[in-house]
N, C-alpha and C positions, 0 to 999 in steps of 0.2 A: 492335235492332238497329241501330240511329244511336248508341244509348248505348253499347252492346259494342264497336262501331268506335269513340267514343270517347276508350273507357279504355286502347283497345287501342292506338292513337296516341299517349295520354298517357306509357301501358308505355314503348313503343318510344325517344319523346322522353326519358324518363328515361334511359332504356340507354343510349340516343345519347350525351345532356349529362352522366349524372354519372359512370356504369359504365364505360365505354368509354377514355373517357381516363386512371384512374388505371388500367384494367387494361393499356393500352397502354404508362406506365409504367413499371410492373410488370415488364412482357415485358422492356425494354429494360432493364431493371437487372437482370435475368438474363444477357439477353444478352452486355454489357459487362461483368458478373463475366466470365464464360466468356473473355470478350478479354483479359482483364487478366491471368489464367490464361496465356494461351497466346500472352501478347507481351513479347519480351525486355523488360526493365529498361532497357537503352540506347537502346531504338527509340524514335526523338525523337514516335510518337504517345502514350510509355506513359506521360506526365504530364498530354496531356489525355484521355485514360482516366479517368485518378481523379481527376481534378476533376469529369468528367462521370457518375462513380461517386457520389460525395461527395453532388453532387448530388440526384440521383435519390430516395440512401437517405434523404436528409434530407429531401426533399418527404414522401415515402410517411411517414418516423416524426411530421409536424407531422399528414398525414392522421389518422393512427389515433389520434394525442393527443385530436384535435377530433371523431372519432367517439367514443373514450372507452367502451368495450364494458362496461365493468366497472359501469356507472351500470345495477345489477337490481335488479326492487324486489322486498319482499316486503309483504304485507297482513297489516297486522295485524288480531285479532278485530274491530275497531270499524272494520273497513275501510280505516282510513288505509293509505299508502302512504309506506313506509322504503324507502331507496335506499342500496346499498353503494356511500359513495361509494372509499375507500382498507383494504388490508387488508393484511397482514404479519407477520414474527414477528419477537418483539421480548422483552428479555433483562428482568424483572421482576425486583428487589432486594424480596422478599416474607420479613418475620420472618427477616432476615440470610441469606437465603440466594438464590442465582441462579436464576431460572426462565425455562424457555420457553415465552414465550406465543406464542397467535396473535392479534391486534388486529384489532378488525373496528370501522370509522370508518361509519357510517351517517348521513344526514342531519340526525340530529337527537339522536345518543348515540354515545359510544363502549363497547366494548363488551369485555375483557378475555376472554378461553377458553383452556380447555387439551383438548388430544385426549382424549379417554376411549380406551382399552385395552379395547378390543375382541375376542372370539375370534377363528378365522378362519371368511370368508366371511359373518359378518355385519357390518350395516349399521355406520359408522365414523358418531360424533357427537362433537357438541365438550360440554365441559360450561362452564360463564359463569365465571367465578371472582368476577368485578363489572364491576357496568354505572355509566358516569356520566352523565347524560343533560347535550347542550352547551350548555345554557340554564346550568347549575349547574356548569360546568367551569369553572376558572380558572386561568393561570401562574402560581406565584407568582413574588415581586419577588425576587432576589439577597438581600436582608434575611430575608424569612420562609422561605427556603429550607435559611437555616442552621439549624432546628431539623427538617430532615430527617436520615433515617439517613447517616452518611459511608459514602463506599464505598469499600470495600475491593479494591485494585489489586493484581491478582497481577502478582509480579515479570517484567520484562521475557525475564528467563534461561530460564522458567519457559514462556514462552509459544514463545521459538525451538527450546526442546528438543523441545513437540510438533511445532513444524513441520517438524523436521529428521527426527522420526517419522513422520509422514505422507508428507514428500519419500522417505520408504526403503523406506517400504511399497504408495508409488504405481510406485516404480523396480523392487521385485515383482511386481507386476500385471503389469506394461509386459513381463519376460522370461517370466514363465511363460505370455502369450499369443504374448509368440514363439517362445518353447517347444511351443507347445498347449500345456502344462500339464492337469492334470483341473479341471476346472469347480471341486469341490470345494474345491479350495486357492485357486482364485481370489476364490468366495464369501466362503472366511475371512477373507482378505489382504482386501476390500471391509467387509465389517463390521469387522476391527477398525482400517480405516481411516477407517469413518462414527463409530465410537465416539469417533476424538482429533481429528477434522474437528467432531463435534459439540462435546467438550471445550472445543472451540478457542474455537467459536464461542458459547459461555457464557460464558468468561472472558475473553475480550478486552475485549469492551466497558468503556468507562471514562467516557465523556461520558453527564454525568447528562440526563432530559429528565424534570423533574416536572412533574405537574398534580394540580389537588389541586380536590376537590369542597367548592363550597360549604357542605355540612350538616354536613361535619368529616374527613373522611379525606382523605387526600393517599395519592398511586403514584408511586411510582420508576421508570423505566425508565434501563437503562445502555443506551448507543448507542456505534456506532465512529465514526459520521460525523457532524460539523455540519450537511451536506448533509443527510441524511436528517432527523435534529431540524427543521430547518429545516422540509425536506416535509410532517412532522407539522403541525406547529404552525402552518403557512399555511394545510392543507389545513382542519385546525378552526378556525380566525380566521374563513373564509372563508365557514362555514358559519355561526358565531354572529353573522353580518350580518343574517343573514336574523331574521326576527319568530318566535323560538325560544319555548317554554312549559316549563316545568319538568314535572315532570312522573313517575310512582311507574309501575313496570310490576309488574302482577298475576303470578305465579306463571303463569298459561296464559300470557300476553305475553312473561315471560321466555322462557317455554319454547317457543313457537311463534318465535320472533326467534333464539334457538341455535340451534333447528333448522331454521335457513332460512341457519345462515353455512355449512354444510356442502358445499350448492349452491348459493351465489354467491360460494363464496369464489375469488379470483384466482390467490392464490398457494397453488400446491399442496403442494409440498415447503420441505424444509427447504435453506436455500442452503449446501449443500457443494456439494464438486467430485464426491463419489461417488455421488451422486443424478441427475448427469450419463449421459445415454446417451452409450455408444460413438461416435455419428458425431457427438457435440456438437465445437465447437473448442474447444481443451483452453488455449487464451490465450498470450497470450507473456511467453515468459521472456529475462530479459536484460537492459538498458538503455533507456530511454527520456531522450530529449534534449527539451528544450522550451523555447524561449525567451517568454516572456511578456513581449510587444514594451508595447501601447499596450491604451488602453481609453479610450471615449466616449461619452456619450449621459446625463451625470448634469447635473441642472438645477440642481444648483448648488454651490460648491465643497465640499471635505472633505478630509481626510486615509485616501487610501485605498492596498490589499493587495492581492495575491489569495495565496490555497492553490488547490495543488494535491490531488487523491485519487484515488488509484488502488485499485481491488477485490483482494484477495489472499485466497487461504484462503478466499472465500468472504463475505465482507466488505470495508469500504469502512476505509482509512486513511489519514491527511494523509501528504503527502511530502514537500513546499517551501512556503515563504513567501517573497514579495517583499519587497521593504525595503517602508517607508511613503513615499508620494509627500503633499506636507501640502500643503493650502490649494490644491486645484485640481478642474477639471472635467476635464481631460484627462489625465490621467495617463503617463507615458512608460517605463516600467521597464525595457526592455529588458534583462533579465536570464536568464540560460541557467540550466536545472537539469540534474541526473543523476537520472531516478527510475527504480531498481529495479523492476523487474514479477515476480513469480510470478505464472503464472499468469493474469496480469490482461487482461480487455476492452473495460473501460471507462478515460477520463481527466475527472476532474469539475474544473472551474475555479469557485472561489467570490471572490466580489470585496465588501469588507469595510469599512467606515468606522471606523477606530481612533478608540476611546475613553480619552480620558484625565483623564476624570473621578472621579478616588478611592473619592468617594463613591458609585460604581458598580460598583467593582470586588467579585467575591464571591471569598471565602476560598476556594473550593473551586479547586485547581488546574485541572481540569478542564473548568469554566465559563469558556466564550468570553461576554463582555461584548459583546464590539464589533458594529454592526449588519450585518447578511448584505444588502447591497445589490440583488446578485441572482447566478446560480447558474446554470453549464450542464453538461452533460453528452457523449459522443460515444464516440461504438464503435470499437476501437482494431482496425480492420480490417488483419491480418497482412499482405496484398498491397498496400495503399495505406502503410504504416509502413515496410514494411522494404523500404527503399531507399538511396544513398550521401546522395541529396539529400535537402534540408529539405524538407519539407510545409509551407507556408504558412497557415490557415485563422482563423475566427472563430467565437466561439460569442455568441450573442445570450442575453440575460438581461434581463427586467424592462424592453426601450428601451436597455438596455445595451448595447454593442458590444466583447468582447474579442479585439484580435488576437495570436494565436500562431503559433508554430512547434514543430513536432518531426521527429523522426526515430527511428528503433529502429536497437537495435545490439546484436546477440547473444551472448551472455557469451562466447562463445570469444573472438571478436574484442577484443571490452570487454578481457579482460586478455592480447589479443597482446600480447606482449613485443619490440620493435622497435628495435633498437640506434640511436643517434642516431647521421648522416652525420659530425659536428662534434665532434670532442671537446675540443671548449676550454670547452662547457658541463657543467651535473651532472645534466640530465633524459637519458635513455637512453645516460649511460654508466655505466662500470663501477665499482662504488665503489670497488676499489682504485684506478682510476685517478686518483679525486677524491680521495681521501685523502691520495696520493701530493701529487699537486699543491698542496694545500694544507697538507700536513706537518701533517694533525691524524689522532685515531683514527676519530672520528669526522665525516661531512661537515657542514661549516658548514650549510647545511638544515635538516637534520636538528635540529641545536641550535638555532637558531634559533629555528624552527617551536614547539620544545616550551618554550623559553623565553618565549617571548609567551602560547601555551596554557598555561599553570600561570601566568602573569603575569595574567591576564585575561580566561582560558574555562575555567578548571579548574569551575566551580561554571555551567557553562553546562548548561541541560538538553536532551542528546541530544549531546553535545560529539562528535565524529565520527562520531554517525548522521547528524545533521541536514544536508540538502545544504550547502554552500556555493555562491555564484553565481558559474555555470561562468566567466564573463569577465574576473571580479578572478581567480580562481584562474589562468588562462590571463597576465592580467596579469603573477601575483606568477612565475610558472614562467618568460616573460621577463626579468623581473627579476634575478634571479637565475643563468641560463643568463648572461647578461652581466655578474655581476659591481660591478651597477650602486653607482653610493655613496649610493645613495637609499634601500637596500633596508630600514634601520631606522628610516627615518621613515616608510616606505609601510606595513612591517609594524605600526605602532603604531596608525597611521591605516585598518588593511582590516578588515573584518568578520572578527571569533575565527571563524565557521565555515571563511569563507574561507580560510583559515593551514592549519586542521585538511587543509582539502581538499588543499592544497595537499602536504602532508607526507605525504596517504595516496596522492598521483597519482604521488611521487619515487619512492615505494615500487612501485607498478605500473607503471611506466615503465622498472626496474631493465632491461637486455639479459637480464638469470637473476635470479629470485629471489636474496633476503637469505638464506635458505640451500641454496641453489646447486644449478645442474640434476643435479653432480654425485650430489650425495646426497640427489637427490629420489627413485630407486628406495629404495636404506637406509629414507626416512624411511619411504615406505606400508608397507615390510614389517615395521620395526619397531614400526607406526600395527596390524598385527597379527597384534603376538603377544597371547597371553590371563592371559603370567602376569605379571602388574601389578611382579612383582620384575626379571625378564627384561624387560620393556619399556621399564623407566625407565634399568635399567643402556644397557642399547641407546641410547634416547635421550639419556642423556649421554655416551657414547665420539661419538656424531654431531656432536655440537655443539661439542666441544674437535675434532671435525676440518673445522670451519669455518676458512675463513682469518682471522686478526687482523682485518682491518676488520669483517668480515659478523660474527661474533660480537662483537666493540665494542658495535659501533652496534645489533645485536640488545639485546644486554644495556639498553643505552641506553632503547632503545623502552623495552623492559620494565620499566622501574625508571619509568618517565616513566607509563605505564597504568596499572602501580599506584599509583600516587599520583593517578590520576585517581579509579580504581575507589575511592580510600578517600573520595568524593565524591558516592560512589553515592545516598544519601539525599536530596542536594538535585539534581545532575547526571541520574539517574537511569540513571547506566551502572554495568554488575559487569562483574569482570574475566568473567564469556563477552559479556557485550554488544560489548565492546573485539575480545577475540578474534573473534567471529564477523564483527567489522568489516574486521578485521586480516588472519585468518588465509588465505583466500583469495589477499594482497594477496604475503604471505609466504614463501608453500610454495609456491602453483602453475607448472610449469614453462614457460621457454621453449615457442614452438610446437612445436618438429625432438625437442626430450626428452618434450614430452607425447604427441606421437604413438609414439615411439620407447616410454614404458611407458604404454600403454592399457591393460596388462591387469591393473599390478600397483595403479595408481589406480583407475581402473573405464572404462565406455565412455560413462556422460553425466556432466555436470555436478552434479550435485545426490548420485550415490558419490563427486563428491570431496572436495564439501563437507564428505559424512558423513564421509570417514575424516581432514579436517582435524577436525572435532569430536572424534570419537572417541581423537584424542590424547590427552586430558587424561583418559582411564579411570582411569588407575592411581589407587593409594591412595583408592580411594572415593567419587572426589569426578569427576561428570561434567563437562568442560568444554573449552573450544577451544585451540586451538594456544599463544595468546598467555597462557592462561591456565596452560597445562599446566608453565612453565616458573616461572612466579610462586609455583605451590604446591610442586613438586620442582625440586629441583637449583640453585636459585636462589644460594641462599650455596655450592655446591658450585666453584659454575663462576667464581665469586671476588668474590662477594657485592657491595657496591654498582659501578656505571657508575665512579661518581666515582673508585673506586681504582686503575680502566682508564684514564683520563685522561690 
């Protein structure tokens, strides 16, 4: 009886000391979430509630990581215990083609498997493609990896085309649900969306992750994120610090291990949005503004920089990079970036030490040889970030603390055209007013930015796609608005991505688009024409209807983009990519006109973009708005822009 009482007392103490505090935090988190939902954003308590919710969520996340429920054991025929440490879907380059694999990392072995096709109602099983004991697993050096197969990178425009198709299907699914359409039609659309998302998931990764078996064979995975590659490498290296022995699995042992994978797996579904439940968050669509302030906690001086990654269409992509802060333990970047979100739910920050040793550089463009000093991730809570004010936060990584701020802008608000109150500058001022004042046919800001990009940025990888530092862009904006005499000196010293960003910002902030509000509905109607000849004639007529400053500036810009696209093998920017970047900026109407012609454009942003992309579908070549005139009619409108200046 006494023993029973002691056991009960211990259980009660365990419950009171361990479970109850965590349960209280869990309940408080739910209450805070509900309070935020019903508290106006301008209420003085709103930021305090945000901070409290963030602290609670971070605490619960750390508890979950410490518990680590994934470490489920499987017993081998010899009675040994083997635990699953990590698993996930990776793309393997096998025999020259991409294959989606489910990779399982156990305490002593890495196993690559494929889910077998089974009849309906039958128990699903994995088929082992290969395994490598961790005692025999090594990571090839950059020199050794040169002997591995070369990575075939899918052109960006093909990936962008597929994203557009997926967005269009998502919109159709939403419409069918809103109109209470037939379940069969919705299922057909979802099936098509899954096929497209699967293709994107398979073909988008391009960062090599190579592993080698000491006994001979090498294997190559392709990842979309350096963060993900680092996680796999670190997890393997941690396990390799233990006293591991090499071994060969018998057929029975391999069968038992592979058979346990289905039960032990922690990642059940391929990471595509079509696998999400209807009640799951769709993520954020718009622009995330991030200021990377500083970092501290480094033990010795180094050349340091950060990169930012967000998830998009089921995988993570790198979106921005700070400048390198040399020879310091406390870098002060204070750089702002604008990152486009496409259903994003997480933000990752990676901190690197820059490698300047040319002997360590890999010939493969996708190889990153810089050392990762730390990495961290936060969830993008829609309620927490969708405020007008900056939200400051800290990510802790391996003893390093990176301080940053962020705020979110919806797509509609980011492209809202607001005329400038001061008509003496150039931003937010009608293009006709600027050219008349300057006595030019193309605004000075456009000519100077284009000249600088062509002088030293035309071969820059990702020019016009990579975000420039927002503070640099704002500085250039202020100089152009003030018509400062030091403009040329400032341009020559400025980062080229900031100059490209300034040009994009100029067109985005025009009080009406370059193709004008008046012609917007006609462009939308022309886009909808199915006959290629009729579409071409309609578009040519509309372009000739543009005011002279708009038309000449448009042609000047397009000729520049054509020259940039000619360097695609080097800068990775095709006509399609450039048109995708500039399309919304050049065509999307001002706020009032957008509402007036909503039925012509579309009821949501993705349809608006789709309409712009479809503008280039005549002459048998799909492309975006900028591509459209470069491919057809460019010569019919007067040839090169130089003849018009």
